[in-house]
C-alpha positions in Angstrom: -28.7 -62.9 16.4 -26.6 -59.6 16.4 -28.2 -56.9 18.5 -29.5 -53.9 16.5 -27.4 -50.8 16.9 -30.2 -48.2 16.7 -33.7 -47.8 18.1 -36.4 -49.8 16.5 -38.9 -47.0 16.3 -38.2 -43.3 15.7 -41.4 -42.3 17.5 -40.3 -44.3 20.5 -37.0 -42.4 20.4 -38.8 -39.1 20.3 -40.8 -40.0 23.4 -37.6 -40.9 25.3 -35.9 -37.5 24.4 -37.6 -35.8 27.3 -35.3 -37.7 29.6 -32.2 -36.2 27.9 -33.9 -32.7 28.0 -34.5 -33.1 31.7 -30.9 -34.1 32.2 -29.6 -31.1 30.3 -32.0 -28.7 32.0 -31.0 -30.0 35.4 -27.3 -29.5 34.6 -28.0 -26.0 33.4 -29.8 -25.1 36.7 -26.8 -26.5 38.7 -24.4 -24.6 36.5 -26.3 -21.3 36.9 -26.6 -21.9 40.6 -22.8 -22.0 40.7 -22.3 -19.0 38.4 -25.0 -16.8 39.9 -24.2 -17.8 43.4 -20.6 -16.9 42.9 -21.6 -13.4 41.7 -24.3 -12.9 44.3 -22.2 -13.8 47.3 -19.2 -11.9 45.9 -21.4 -8.8 45.5 -22.8 -9.3 48.9 -19.4 -9.5 50.4 -18.3 -6.3 48.7 -21.4 -4.5 50.0 -20.9 -5.9 53.5 -17.6 -4.1 53.7 -19.4 -0.8 53.6 -22.7 -1.7 55.3 -22.4 -3.3 58.7 -26.1 -3.5 59.6 -26.4 -7.2 59.2 -23.4 -9.5 58.8 -23.1 -11.7 55.8 -22.6 -14.8 57.9 -26.1 -14.5 59.6 -28.6 -17.2 58.9 -31.3 -14.9 57.5 -28.8 -13.3 55.1 -27.5 -16.7 53.8 -31.1 -18.0 53.3 -32.1 -14.8 51.5 -29.1 -14.9 49.2 -29.5 -18.6 48.5 -33.2 -18.1 47.7 -32.4 -15.2 45.4 -29.6 -17.2 43.7 -32.0 -20.1 43.1 -34.7 -17.9 41.6 -32.3 -16.1 39.3 -30.6 -19.3 38.3 -34.0 -21.0 37.5 -35.1 -18.0 35.4 -31.9 -17.8 33.4 -31.7 -21.5 32.9 -35.4 -21.7 31.7 -34.9 -18.8 29.3 -31.6 -20.2 28.0 -33.0 -23.8 27.6 -36.1 -22.7 25.7 -34.2 -20.3 23.5 -31.8 -23.1 22.6 -34.5 -25.6 22.0 -36.7 -23.3 19.9 -34.1 -21.3 18.0 -30.8 -23.2 18.2 -31.0 -25.3 15.0 -32.2 -22.3 13.0 -29.3 -20.2 14.4 -26.7 -22.8 13.5 -28.1 -23.1 9.9 -28.1 -19.3 9.6 -24.6 -19.0 10.9 -23.3 -21.6 8.5 -25.3 -20.0 5.6 -27.1 -23.3 4.9 -29.6 -23.1 2.0 -32.1 -25.6 0.6 -30.8 -27.6 -2.4 -31.4 -26.1 -5.9 -33.4 -28.9 -7.7 -32.3 -27.5 -11.1 -28.8 -28.4 -10.1 -27.9 -32.0 -11.0 -25.7 -32.5 -7.9 -28.2 -30.9 -5.5 -31.0 -33.0 -7.0 -29.0 -36.2 -6.5 -28.5 -35.3 -2.9 -32.2 -34.5 -2.3 -33.2 -37.8 -4.0 -30.6 -39.9 -2.1 -31.7 -38.3 1.2 -35.3 -39.3 0.4 -34.2 -42.9 -0.4 -32.3 -43.2 2.8 -35.1 -41.6 4.8 -37.5 -44.3 3.7 -34.9 -47.0 4.5 -34.5 -45.5 8.0 -38.2 -45.3 8.6 -38.3 -41.5 9.1 -41.5 -39.5 8.2 -39.7 -36.4 6.9 -36.1 -35.0 6.7 -35.2 -31.5 5.4 -32.1 -31.3 3.1 -29.7 -28.3 3.3 -26.4 -27.4 1.5 -23.5 -25.6 3.2 -21.7 -23.3 0.7 -18.1 -24.4 1.4 -15.4 -26.4 -0.4 -14.8 -28.5 2.7 -16.1 -32.1 2.9 -18.3 -32.6 5.9 -21.9 -33.3 7.0 -24.1 -32.9 10.1 -27.7 -33.5 11.3 -29.9 -31.2 13.4 -33.3 -31.5 15.0 -35.5 -28.5 14.2 -38.0 -26.8 16.5 -40.9 -29.0 15.4 -38.9 -32.2 15.9 -38.2 -32.8 12.2 -34.6 -33.8 11.4 -32.4 -31.9 8.9 -29.3 -33.2 7.1 -26.7 -30.7 6.0 -23.9 -31.4 3.6 -21.2 -29.2 2.1 -20.8 -28.3 -1.6 -17.4 -30.0 -1.4 -19.1 -33.2 -0.3 -21.7 -33.4 -3.1 -18.9 -32.5 -5.6 -16.4 -35.1 -4.5 -18.5 -38.1 -3.4 -19.8 -40.9 -5.5 -23.4 -41.9 -5.2 -22.7 -44.8 -2.8 -20.5 -42.6 -0.6 -23.3 -40.0 -0.5 -25.8 -42.7 0.5 -23.4 -43.9 3.3 -22.9 -40.5 4.7 -26.6 -39.7 4.7 -27.3 -43.1 6.4 -24.7 -42.2 9.1 -26.5 -38.9 9.8 -29.9 -40.5 9.9 -28.5 -43.2 12.2 -27.7 -40.5 14.7 -31.3 -39.2 14.3 -32.9 -42.6 14.9 -30.6 -43.3 17.8 -31.5 -40.0 19.5 -27.9 -38.6 19.4 -28.8 -35.7 17.2 -31.5 -34.3 19.5 -29.1 -34.1 22.5 -26.1 -32.8 20.5 -28.2 -30.2 18.7 -29.5 -29.0 22.1 -26.1 -28.8 23.7 -24.5 -27.0 20.7 -27.4 -24.6 20.7 -26.7 -23.8 24.3 -23.1 -23.0 23.4 -24.4 -20.5 20.8 -25.8 -18.3 23.6 -22.5 -18.3 25.5 -20.4 -17.6 22.5 -22.5 -14.6 21.5 -22.2 -13.2 25.1 -18.4 -13.8 25.2 -17.9 -12.1 21.8 -20.0 -9.1 23.0 -18.0 -8.9 26.2 -14.5 -8.9 24.7 -12.6 -5.7 25.4 -12.3 -3.5 22.4 -8.6 -2.8 21.9 -8.7 -1.2 18.4 -7.2 2.3 18.8 -9.7 3.9 16.5 -12.6 2.6 18.5 -11.2 4.2 21.7 -10.8 7.5 20.0 -14.4 7.5 18.6 -16.0 6.6 22.0 -13.6 8.6 24.1 -12.6 5.5 26.1 -11.6 1.9 25.5 -14.7 -0.3 25.3 -14.3 -2.9 28.1 -18.0 -3.8 28.1 -17.2 -7.0 30.0 -15.1 -7.0 33.1 -12.4 -9.6 33.3 -14.5 -11.7 35.8 -17.4 -11.7 33.4 -15.2 -12.7 30.5 -13.7 -15.5 32.5 -17.1 -16.7 33.6 -18.4 -16.8 30.0 -15.3 -18.6 28.9 -15.8 -21.2 31.7 -19.4 -21.6 30.6 -18.4 -22.4 27.0 -15.9 -25.0 28.3 -18.5 -26.5 30.5 -21.0 -26.8 27.7 -18.3 -28.4 25.5 -17.6 -30.9 28.2 -21.3 -31.5 28.5 -21.3 -32.5 24.8 -18.6 -35.1 25.5 -20.9 -36.9 28.0 -22.3 -38.6 24.9 -19.8 -41.3 24.5 -17.4 -41.3 21.6 -18.8 -44.7 20.9 -21.9 -43.0 19.4 -19.8 -42.5 16.2 -18.9 -46.1 16.0 -22.5 -47.2 16.7 -23.8 -44.7 14.1 -21.3 -46.1 11.5 -22.6 -49.6 12.2 -26.2 -48.5 12.0 -25.4 -46.7 8.7 -24.1 -49.9 7.3 -27.4 -51.6 8.2 -29.2 -48.8 6.2 -26.9 -48.7 3.1 -25.3 -52.2 3.2 -22.0 -50.6 2.1 -19.3 -50.3 4.8 -16.5 -49.7 2.2 -18.3 -46.6 0.8 -18.7 -45.2 4.3 -15.1 -45.8 5.1 -14.0 -44.0 1.9 -16.3 -41.1 2.8 -14.9 -40.7 6.3 -11.4 -40.8 4.9 -12.2 -38.2 2.3 -13.8 -35.9 4.9 -10.6 -36.4 7.0 -8.5 -35.1 4.2 -10.6 -32.0 3.5 -12.6 -31.0 6.5 -10.6 -28.2 8.2 -13.2 -25.4 7.8 -17.0 -25.3 7.6 -18.5 -21.9 7.2 -18.4 -19.5 10.2 -17.2 -22.5 12.2 -17.0 -22.8 16.0 -15.2 -25.6 17.7 -18.4 -26.0 19.8 -20.1 -27.5 16.7 -17.6 -30.4 16.4 -20.0 -32.9 18.0 -22.4 -32.3 15.1 -19.9 -33.2 12.3 -19.2 -36.6 10.8 -15.5 -35.8 11.1 -14.3 -32.9 13.3 -11.9 -30.3 12.1 -8.2 -31.0 12.7 -9.0 -34.7 13.2 -5.4 -35.7 12.7 -4.5 -35.1 16.4 -7.2 -37.3 17.8 -5.9 -40.4 19.7 -7.1 -42.8 22.2 -5.2 -41.1 25.0 -6.9 -39.8 28.2 -6.9 -36.1 27.4 -8.0 -36.8 23.8 -10.9 -38.9 25.1 -11.9 -36.0 27.5 -11.6 -33.1 25.0 -12.6 -34.8 21.7 -16.1 -35.9 20.8 -15.0 -38.4 18.0 -12.9 -41.5 18.0 -9.6 -41.6 16.0 -10.0 -41.8 12.3 -8.2 -45.2 11.8 -10.3 -46.8 14.5 -13.4 -46.0 12.6 -11.9 -47.1 9.2 -10.6 -50.3 10.8 -14.0 -51.1 12.2 -15.7 -50.6 8.8 -13.0 -52.4 6.9 -13.5 -55.4 9.2 -17.2 -55.4 8.3 -16.2 -55.5 4.6 -13.5 -58.2 5.2 -10.8 -56.0 3.8 -7.7 -54.2 5.1 -7.8 -50.5 5.9 -5.0 -49.9 3.4 -7.3 -51.2 0.7 -9.9 -48.7 1.6 -7.4 -45.8 1.4 -6.1 -47.1 -1.9 -9.6 -47.2 -3.3 -10.0 -43.5 -2.5 -6.9 -42.6 -4.6 -7.9 -45.0 -7.4 -11.4 -43.4 -7.6 -9.7 -40.0 -7.6 -7.4 -41.0 -10.5 -10.3 -42.5 -12.5 -12.3 -39.3 -12.1 -9.4 -37.2 -13.3 -9.1 -39.4 -16.4 -12.8 -39.1 -17.1 -12.9 -35.3 -17.1 -14.1 -33.8 -20.4 -11.4 -31.7 -22.0 -12.5 -28.2 -23.0 -10.9 -26.3 -25.9 -10.2 -22.6 -26.1 -12.2 -20.2 -28.3 -9.5 -20.2 -30.9 -9.5 -24.0 -31.1 -13.3 -24.1 -31.4 -13.3 -21.3 -34.1 -10.8 -23.3 -36.1 -13.1 -26.3 -36.0 -16.0 -24.3 -37.2 -14.2 -22.8 -40.2 -15.8 -23.8 -43.5 -19.2 -24.4 -42.1 -22.0 -22.2 -43.5 -23.0 -19.1 -41.5 -26.2 -17.1 -41.9 -25.9 -13.6 -43.3 -26.4 -10.6 -41.1 -29.8 -9.9 -42.8 -30.9 -13.5 -42.3 -29.8 -13.4 -38.7 -31.8 -10.3 -37.9 -34.9 -11.6 -39.6 -34.6 -15.1 -38.0 -33.9 -17.0 -41.2 -31.7 -19.6 -39.7 -33.5 -22.9 -40.5 -32.7 -25.2 -43.4 -34.7 -28.3 -44.2 -33.6 -31.4 -46.1 -35.8 -32.6 -49.0 -36.3 -36.2 -50.1 -33.2 -36.0 -52.3 -30.9 -34.8 -49.6 -30.8 -31.2 -50.7 -31.0 -28.3 -48.2 -33.8 -25.8 -48.7 -33.9 -22.4 -47.0 -33.1 -20.5 -45.0 -36.5 -20.1 -43.4 -37.9 -18.4 -40.4 -39.4 -20.8 -37.8 -43.0 -20.1 -38.8 -42.3 -20.9 -42.5 -40.4 -24.0 -41.6 -43.2 -25.5 -39.6 -45.8 -24.7 -42.4 -43.5 -26.0 -45.1 -44.8 -29.0 -47.3 -41.4 -30.7 -46.6 -41.8 -30.5 -42.8 -42.0 -33.7 -40.8 -40.9 -34.2 -37.2 -38.4 -36.8 -38.5 -37.1 -34.6 -41.3 -33.5 -33.4 -40.8 -33.1 -29.8 -40.0 -30.0 -27.5 -39.9 -29.8 -24.5 -37.5 -27.4 -22.1 -39.1 -27.1 -20.1 -35.9 -26.2 -23.0 -33.6 -24.5 -25.0 -36.5 -26.4 -28.2 -35.5 -28.0 -30.8 -37.7 -30.6 -33.1 -36.2 -34.2 -34.4 -36.8 -36.7 -31.7 -36.3 -38.1 -33.2 -33.1 -34.7 -32.9 -31.5 -34.9 -29.0 -31.5 -36.6 -27.6 -28.4 -37.6 -24.4 -30.4 -39.4 -26.6 -32.9 -41.2 -28.6 -30.3 -42.3 -25.4 -28.6 -43.5 -24.0 -31.9 -45.5 -27.2 -32.6 -47.2 -27.0 -29.2 -48.2 -23.4 -29.9 -49.5 -24.4 -33.3 -51.7 -27.0 -31.7 -53.1 -24.1 -29.6 -53.7 -22.2 -32.8 -50.9 -19.8 -32.0 -48.3 -18.8 -34.5 -44.7 -19.7 -33.6 -42.7 -16.7 -32.5 -39.0 -16.0 -32.5 -37.6 -15.4 -29.0 -36.8 -11.7 -28.5 -35.2 -11.8 -25.0 -32.2 -13.5 -23.4 -30.0 -12.6 -26.4 -26.2 -12.8 -26.2 -24.8 -9.3 -25.5 -22.0 -9.9 -28.0 -23.7 -11.8 -30.9 -27.3 -10.7 -30.3 -28.6 -14.2 -30.8 -30.7 -16.2 -28.4 -28.9 -17.9 -25.5 -29.3 -21.6 -25.1 -29.8 -23.3 -21.7 -27.3 -26.0 -20.9 -25.6 -27.7 -18.0 -22.0 -26.9 -17.1 -20.6 -29.1 -14.2 -24.2 -29.8 -13.1 -25.2 -26.2 -13.0 -27.9 -24.9 -15.4 -26.7 -21.8 -17.2 -27.3 -19.9 -20.4 -24.6 -20.2 -23.2 -24.2 -18.5 -26.5 -24.0 -21.2 -29.2 -21.8 -18.9 -31.4 -19.3 -17.1 -29.1 -19.5 -19.6 -26.2 -20.1 -16.8 -23.7 -21.8 -17.8 -20.5 -24.5 -16.1 -18.3 -24.3 -17.4 -14.7 -25.9 -16.5 -11.4 -23.3 -15.3 -9.0 -24.8 -17.5 -6.2 -23.8 -20.7 -8.0 -20.2 -19.9 -8.8 -18.9 -21.8 -5.7 -20.5 -25.0 -7.0 -18.7 -24.7 -10.3 -15.4 -24.0 -8.6 -15.8 -27.0 -6.3 -16.6 -29.5 -9.0 -14.2 -31.1 -11.4 -16.1 -32.6 -14.3 -14.1 -30.8 -17.0 -10.4 -30.6 -17.8 -8.7 -28.1 -20.1 -6.7 -28.2 -23.3 -3.0 -27.3 -23.4 -3.9 -24.2 -25.3 -6.3 -23.1 -22.6 -3.7 -23.7 -19.9 -1.1 -21.7 -21.8 -3.7 -18.8 -22.1 -4.3 -19.0 -18.3 -0.5 -18.9 -17.6 0.0 -16.0 -20.0 -2.8 -14.0 -18.4 -1.5 -14.8 -14.9 2.0 -13.6 -15.7 1.0 -10.4 -17.6 -2.1 -9.1 -15.9 -3.2 -11.0 -12.8 -0.3 -9.9 -10.6 -0.3 -6.3 -11.7 -2.6 -4.3 -9.4 -2.7 -1.4 -11.9 -3.9 -3.3 -15.0 -7.6 -4.4 -15.2 -7.6 -5.8 -18.7 -10.1 -8.3 -19.9 -8.9 -11.5 -21.5 -10.4 -10.3 -24.7 -9.2 -6.7 -25.0 -11.5 -6.0 -28.0 -14.7 -6.5 -26.0 -16.7 -3.4 -25.2 -16.6 -2.2 -21.6 -20.4 -2.1 -21.1 -22.9 -4.6 -22.4 -26.6 -5.1 -21.6 -27.5 -7.8 -19.2 -29.3 -10.6 -21.0 -31.5 -11.2 -18.0 -32.7 -7.8 -17.0 -31.4 -5.4 -19.6 -29.4 -3.2 -17.3 -25.9 -2.2 -18.2 -23.3 -4.7 -16.9 -20.0 -3.4 -15.5 -16.5 -4.9 -15.8 -15.5 -5.9 -12.3 -12.9 -8.4 -10.8 -14.4 -11.8 -10.1 -13.2 -11.4 -6.5 -10.2 -9.8 -4.7 -8.2 -13.0 -4.8 -8.7 -13.7 -8.5 -8.9 -10.3 -10.2 -10.0 -11.5 -13.6 -12.3 -8.8 -14.9 -15.7 -10.1 -15.8 -19.0 -8.3 -16.6 -21.3 -8.2 -13.6 -24.9 -7.1 -13.4 -25.4 -5.2 -10.1 -29.2 -5.4 -10.4 -29.9 -9.1 -10.8 -26.5 -10.4 -9.7 -25.6 -12.3 -12.9 -22.1 -12.7 -14.3 -21.3 -12.7 -18.0 -18.1 -14.7 -18.8 -16.8 -14.1 -22.3 -15.2 -17.0 -24.1 -12.5 -18.7 -22.0 -12.9 -16.4 -19.0 -14.7 -19.0 -16.8 -12.3 -21.8 -17.9 -9.2 -19.6 -17.1 -10.6 -18.8 -13.7 -11.1 -22.5 -13.0 -7.5 -23.2 -14.2 -6.0 -20.5 -11.9 -7.9 -21.7 -8.9 -7.2 -25.4 -9.5 -3.5 -25.0 -10.3 
């Protein structure tokens, strides 16, 4: 029978982690004995040049200096160790801007559900999910202060991966947890955080303005201190390589035992290799945590590569997984590109506002008076004739009304059985509570002054105007929309984007909206404050309406689509 590649019991693994902690703590004491001893004896030698009362080479002096060195090293190592153990994972998450998944987001919810499925398969009591807001494709696992594992994946990963690839990556990270690799690597990378912060603080300030303001150049760290801190970072990086590169191969094999899909894991690793160069405020010291390290192209099986890299070569991992699936590595790579082409063909083609308006011509529209009074509902009688328009309350109380009766909403231009309309279902629930149905008075479109409708766009819940196709979006979720590629764009939209780029985007003086007839200030549908025209960002200066109070963005028709086109192409 084949030997299992991971520990049989997670709780047993937790009990054995103290051995790894003791090893790391011992290495830290030895390291600080060397560093502190170097400074102590160097300082004593300098002092001995001026004070000749007792020579440095005397037995009493050496014993005293050695004792002082040991005490100082033990204090620093203890403080550093417990700081890394208690706050290291939290600091890494904060530095990488990790956030819990938004369960109203379809992609995030799929990640949370998949993680829960694989957690059960791995026999883990609890795992915390987190999302890294970056377009790169990568993942990592951490052990929190209370011993609970966390799995972090990037927005690019949840946007690009199929469900079986997502399962395989999560299984890989959980395999590291169950094997005990994550505990050790999290601790070592947390130790590096401390040294990096000290090194950054000790770098000489060479900016001329800073020297003028302070009256002198800020060289807060002498060259010897900076060299010592650089050396410490290198030592901690080498400490992380003491975990054999075989741990990735073993975790891949354990992940296959969890997910039963070596092909999906091989595809996931190859995709991460193609798009993994940057993850948040990244430090090379975090490489051991990632499923694929940045700049993985140069990793080989040579001596120096084995010493300075924590991961095996890409093709070695893919070849191993391909052998499990009884296929050639070239077939795995071809599958990646075949899936990419299939997803491109499956994208929904969006039309421009002009094209949509042309399709809607000839359909009945409510008058301005009916719109203001809420008379937007027609009901079909038994002979197929439309009666109305009615307000919602009159519609519900009409003799013709049945949940199966066909209704037409003049405002949204939709025909469907009454039970299909969420407004009617809500009104019926209120009627059951002896409450009269009311027309919504908030969340109106700032252009058309009609209620906005909640809908999903590339997995993100937003509010859309059913008439002008304007969109109200939280600024915090924009990166998700940019990373995902569910929709494609009509030729007319692409032409509009190209025209806007040529005439306005590259002109730093002009700040013209795509629809020049739109008023410069509109009320925010969310909080009522005045929105202000601002560039989307400094790279894509498409003017959009931003609310500076609740951080919402209003995209008029085609503005979001043109932004996506410019970024993608």
